[in-house]
N, C-alpha and C positions, 0 to 999 in steps of 0.2 A: 223427595228424592226419586228420580226416575232411573230405572235399571233395565237394560236389555238382557233378556234371558233367552237366548236362541231367537226364535221368531216372536216371542212374547215380550211385552213391555210391562214392567212391574212398577207400581207406585207405592212408596212407603211414606207415611205422613203422620203428623200429630194434629190433634184437635185441641186448640187452646181453651175451648169451652168445656172440654171433657179430658182433663189432664191425667197423666199416669199410664198412658198406653201409646204404642206406636201401631198404626193400622196398615193394612196391606190391601191393594187392589190391583187388578190386571186389566189392561186395555182391551176393550171389547170391539169398538169400531170408532175410527176417527178420534175425537177427543173424549169419548165416553169410556169410563172405567167401571168395572164391576167390583163392588166392595166384597172383600173376602174375609174380613175379620181382623182380630188382634194378632199382630206378629210378635209383640213384646210387651210384657207388663212391667213397666218401670217409669218412674217420674223423670224422664229425660227426653230430649229432643233428638231425633235422627239427624245426623250430619252428612252421612254418606253410606252407601252400601256397595260392596264389591263382591264379585264372584271369582273364586279361584278353584278351577277344576270342579270338585264336588262340594267345596266349602263356601259358605257365605259369611262375610264379615260386615258387621254394622258398626259404624262409628257414631258415638253419642256424646252429647254435652248437656250442661245445665246453665249455660251462660255464666260460668264460674271459673274456677282456677284448676280444673281437672278435665280430662277426657276419659271416656270409657269405651269398651267394645263389647259386642255380643256376637256369638257364633251360631251358625245353623247348618244342618246337613241338607236341608231342602228349601230354605228361603221362606218357609211358611211360618214356622215358629222359631224364636231365637232363645238361646240360653240366658240366664240372668247376667246382667252387665258386670264386667270386671274393669277395675280402674287401670287405664293404660299408663297415665302419668299425671302428675300434678305439679304445681309450682314448687320451686325449691325453697324460696324464702320471700320476704316482702319485696325485694328488688325484682323478682322474677314472677310476680303473681299474675301478671296480665299476659297469658300465653295465647 
């Protein structure tokens, strides 16, 4: 996921060979990004990141029947994920 943060471009990504974390990088020049470390320790995939004034919202999924979110004050590290919603019943399980 790519996010514009003022003049900076941030990249949040998962490594499927090293699951359990969402990583963060910042654009250095052109297509090159500088790796900055782990943004979130959770076995989920980042779906989207939004900035609202001073709050950062990360949407997460596990290719299943629920969605989660995590919050941050600085976009560097995020709180543990909280379930946003899940399917209601068998007829609604593919959200």
